[in-house]
N, C-alpha and C positions, 0 to 999 in steps of 0.2 A: 456848414451851418447849424446858428444856431436853432433850436425848436421853438414853440410859441412860451412854453415855460421861462425858458430863458437857460436848459440843459443845453450842451451838446450830443448829440447823438451818439448814443453804441457805438463802436466801428469807428470813429470819427478822431484826427487827431490833425490839432492847430498848427500849420507851417507859421512860425513866425521870425520875425529879422530882427534884431538883436546886434548891438553894437559893441566896439570894446569898450568901450565906457561902464555900458551897462555888468557884463560879465566883471570887469572889476570888481562893479558895488558887488553883485550878486553873491560871489564868491571869493571877497575880499583880499584878491590878489594885489601884490604890492611888486614895483616895476619890475622887479630883481627878481620874481618869479614868474612873468611870461617870457620866458626861454626853453631852450633845448626843445624834443619831444612834447606833444603836447596832445592829446586825445581829447574832441570837442563830441559826446555823442550821445542825443541826436545832435547835429551839428543845424538841420532846417534850413533857414535863408539867411545866417546869421552871419555878420562879416566879421563873426572873429578871427577866425583862419587868415583872411589876409589880414586884415589889421595888425594881427601880431605877426604877422608873415615878414612884414614890414620892421618892426623891430628886431626881425631874427631870428624868432621862435622858431619851430619845424611847427606845423601844427598840419591833422589830416583831419577832417568833421565826417563823420559815418552816420548816414542816415538813409532809413529805406527807400524817402521819397526822390534819392539820386539816381532811381533805378529807370526813373521815367523819363530820361534822355532831355537834352537842354531845351527843346522849343517849347516840351512838353510844362517844365519844370519852371520856364517861365514863365508861364501864365499860368500854373498855380501858385508861385510866389507872387504876382505880381493880383491876382486877386486877392489872395488873404488881404494884400495891404488896401487893395481896393474897396472890400468889402471889410472898412475898420472892426466888425466883429464882439464881441465879447465886452473889452473894455467902452469903449462907448460906448451901447446899452445900457451898460449900468454901472457907469459912473460913479455911483456912492461906494460900489465897490470896493475899490482903490485908494490909494494914497498919490498925488499927483506930484508931490515938492519933488521930487529927480528928472522928473520932464519939464514941469512948470505949470503944465494946460494941456487938454484932450490935443494941442494941436500941436503943441513941443512932441506929444509921443507921436505923435501922425510923424511927424518930419524925421526924426529920429528912426523908425522904422522903414521909411521912403528910402532914406539914406544909407540905408545897414543894406536894403535889398536891393538896391543897385550897383552897391560893392560886391556883395557878396554872387551878383549874375555875372559883371565884368570880372570878376576875378577865378569864377568858373567857366570861361570863356577863357580865361589867359594861363589856366595855374589848374587844368581840372587834375590832376593827381593829390592833388588837398583834398578830393572829396569823393568820398567812395561810399557806393551803397552796400549798407549793411544792416542786421538788423539782432539786434538784443535779445535773449542772451547766448548768442553766440558770435562772436568776428572772430574775424582771419586774421590773428597780428599774432606774434611770439609772445611767451612769455615776457613778463616785466620789460616791453617794447618803449611804457611811454612814461618821460618824468613826473609829469601830471594826467589825472583824469579827468574833465569836467562833463559835469552829465544834468541839464535842469529841463524843466517842465518837461517831463515823460514820467521815472518813477514817483510818487508821493502824486503828483498831480493828478493823472487819470488811475487814482486809488480803486475808482468802479466799475472797471474794468478787468484793470491787472491786475491778479492776483497774488497772494501771499507769498506764493512759490515762483511766478514771475520775478515779483522784486526780491526775492532772495540769489533768483540764478543767476540773474544782473546784474548783481552788487556785486555775487563771487566773479561774474567773466570781467567786469570793471579791475577790480582788483589784482584777475590772473592777469593783466595786458598792462600794470603797473608796477613803473618800480619804485615810488614815492605815495605821494595820499592821491585820494579818492574824493573827489568834491562834488556832493549835491544838493540842487539849488531847485524851487524852495520845498519847502514839509509841511505845505499844508496840500489842499484836492484843491482841483482850478474854482469850487466853489467857494474855496476859502473855509474846508471843514479840519476840524482836527486829524493826524495825520501819529499822533501819539503814541496810540498802542501797537497800530500798524512797527513802527521807526521803536520799543521799545522790545517787540519780539525778534525783530530781525537783527539788532542790538547784540542779544542773547547770542542767538545762532553765527552768529559773524565771528561773537567774541569766543566760541569755538574751536572754530577756525584759529584762532590766532590774533584776531581784527580786534584794535581799537576802535572804537565808532562815538565821537563828539561831538554833541551839535554847538554849533562854535557864533556867535551875533553877527550881523555885517550891517554894516550903514548904509542897509536899502529897505526900504519898503513900500512897493506897488500894490499886490492882495494885504487888507488889513489882515496883521498878526503874523506875516510872511516875512520875519525878522533875524533867520537864523539859519544855516549853512550844515549838512551832515560832515562832518570829515572822519575819512577811512584810512586806519595806517593800520600796519603790521606792525607789531612787536611790543 
């Protein structure tokens, strides 16, 4: 729940249901890139794993909320959808072009949540409880790693050391690329200094960090992702 000043209380993280189309836009994914083994961390209530699975990708979504169990998780996801939340309360802080309007945004959230919950029942192996910065996967296990709306988004409560450890862990389990979106905090504030410092530390690990423009903007100014690759 939001506080009267419009901020999210420390210790709370929003469970959001996003669609495959949103993932394509946020991460600049082309059709040929939705294949192989993909990690979605954190997955929240998104339908990406279910929808990408239909296309033949082997997606594992990881999120600590999956430890809640089926019925409680269902209540939390549906409750987050019903409580239209930050975007509806502050429409002026967002760009609605991708969704059309607030109602279009809500409709996508509802469809994604329904798809997620159905897939959670029929394909529970796709959803694993886990918490960055330590993941229970072998090195180089995934062809592509995607992470949205955790790193940088909650820079007010996740410190530098957490960000660095989390990015290193995502890189450890990736055999290809790590892509992170967005590069602003949940209030739309710049994370440039944090990204620059992280990029320097990662460069010492032999990792190249690039800011890549994407054709998607919901939060004002959130128009690029961070792409990490070794070598």
